[in-house]
C-alpha positions in Angstrom: 87.0 106.8 107.5 90.6 106.4 106.4 94.0 107.9 107.2 97.3 107.8 105.3 100.6 108.5 107.1 103.7 109.0 105.0 106.3 109.8 107.5 106.9 110.0 111.3 105.6 108.2 114.3 102.0 107.2 115.4 102.2 107.3 119.2 99.9 106.6 122.2 96.8 104.6 121.9 95.5 104.3 118.3 92.1 102.6 117.5 91.1 101.7 114.0 87.4 100.9 114.2 85.5 98.4 112.0 85.3 99.8 108.5 88.3 102.2 109.2 91.5 102.0 107.3 95.0 103.1 108.4 97.7 103.0 105.7 101.3 103.9 106.4 104.5 104.0 104.5 106.8 101.1 105.4 109.1 103.3 107.5 106.4 104.9 109.8 106.8 103.9 113.4 103.8 102.5 115.3 104.4 103.0 119.0 102.3 102.5 122.1 99.1 100.5 121.6 97.4 100.0 118.3 94.0 98.2 118.2 92.8 97.2 114.7 89.2 96.2 114.1 89.3 97.6 110.6 92.4 97.4 108.3 96.0 98.5 109.0 98.7 98.2 106.4 102.4 99.0 106.5 104.5 100.5 109.3 106.9 99.2 111.9 105.6 98.2 115.3 108.3 99.9 117.4 110.1 98.9 120.6 107.8 97.7 123.3 104.7 98.5 121.2 101.7 96.2 120.7 99.5 95.9 117.7 96.3 93.9 118.4 94.2 92.8 115.4 90.7 92.2 116.8 87.8 90.1 115.4 87.1 91.3 111.8 90.4 93.2 111.7 92.9 92.8 108.9 96.7 93.6 109.0 98.9 93.7 105.9 102.5 94.3 105.2 103.6 95.3 108.8 106.9 94.6 110.5 107.4 94.2 114.3 110.9 95.4 115.3 111.2 94.7 119.0 107.4 94.9 119.3 104.5 92.5 119.2 101.6 91.6 116.8 98.6 89.8 118.4 96.1 88.3 116.0 92.8 87.5 117.8 90.0 85.1 116.9 88.3 86.2 113.7 91.2 88.4 112.7 93.8 87.9 109.9 97.2 89.1 108.9 99.3 88.7 105.8 102.8 89.5 104.7 103.9 90.3 108.2 107.3 89.8 109.8 109.1 90.0 113.1 112.8 90.9 113.5 114.9 92.1 116.3 118.5 92.4 117.3 120.2 91.3 120.5 118.7 94.1 122.6 115.0 93.3 122.2 112.4 90.7 121.3 109.6 90.5 118.7 106.7 88.2 118.3 103.6 87.4 116.4 101.0 85.6 118.6 98.1 84.0 116.7 95.1 83.2 119.0 92.5 80.4 118.5 90.4 81.4 115.4 93.0 83.8 114.1 95.0 83.3 110.9 98.2 84.5 109.4 99.5 84.1 105.8 103.1 84.8 104.7 105.0 85.5 107.9 108.6 85.5 108.8 110.6 85.6 112.0 114.3 86.5 112.2 116.7 87.1 115.1 115.4 87.1 118.7 111.8 86.6 117.6 109.1 84.0 117.3 105.7 83.2 115.9 103.3 81.5 118.3 100.5 79.4 116.8 97.9 78.7 119.5 95.5 75.8 119.5 92.8 76.5 116.9 94.9 79.1 115.0 96.4 78.8 111.6 99.7 79.9 109.9 100.1 79.4 106.2 103.5 79.9 104.6 106.2 81.0 107.1 109.9 81.2 107.4 112.3 81.5 110.3 116.0 82.2 110.8 117.3 82.7 114.3 120.4 84.6 115.1 123.0 82.3 116.7 120.2 80.0 118.1 118.9 83.0 120.0 115.3 83.2 118.7 112.5 80.7 119.2 111.4 80.5 115.6 107.9 79.0 115.4 106.1 77.6 118.4 103.2 75.4 117.5 100.9 75.0 120.5 98.1 73.0 118.9 97.4 75.2 115.9 97.8 74.3 112.2 101.0 75.3 110.3 101.4 74.7 106.6 104.4 75.4 104.3 107.3 76.3 106.6 110.9 77.1 105.7 113.4 76.9 108.5 116.7 78.5 107.8 120.0 78.5 109.7 119.5 78.4 113.4 115.7 78.4 112.9 
């Protein structure tokens, strides 16, 4: 099935099963724990929230703002970003076998590319040398732009 959310917050534990689709406007807050084995697009992963893209899952156009996006083996994400101010921390973690295309990190945030993972087209700008930018831990990274303090 599918669900479209235009406004508000999705709270608690949310599971998007294989074949399912969750579409949100860009300002909808995703809080708590989101497990994606289908397709999730849009939204903001809120403070302390985690969005896990599982095997076969797809994530598109989502922002983590003081939250985390985890991309597991067999999962993919595109057009995703992490950004946070001085009061929090955001990250995208790509596990072995996972892939991310078109990602950005800004502020106190980072993108971790594990061994066996891939990141294609990324940019990073850290606020006053505070963020980690991109950490390559044995994975493959292609086409990276590093801005000021990145």
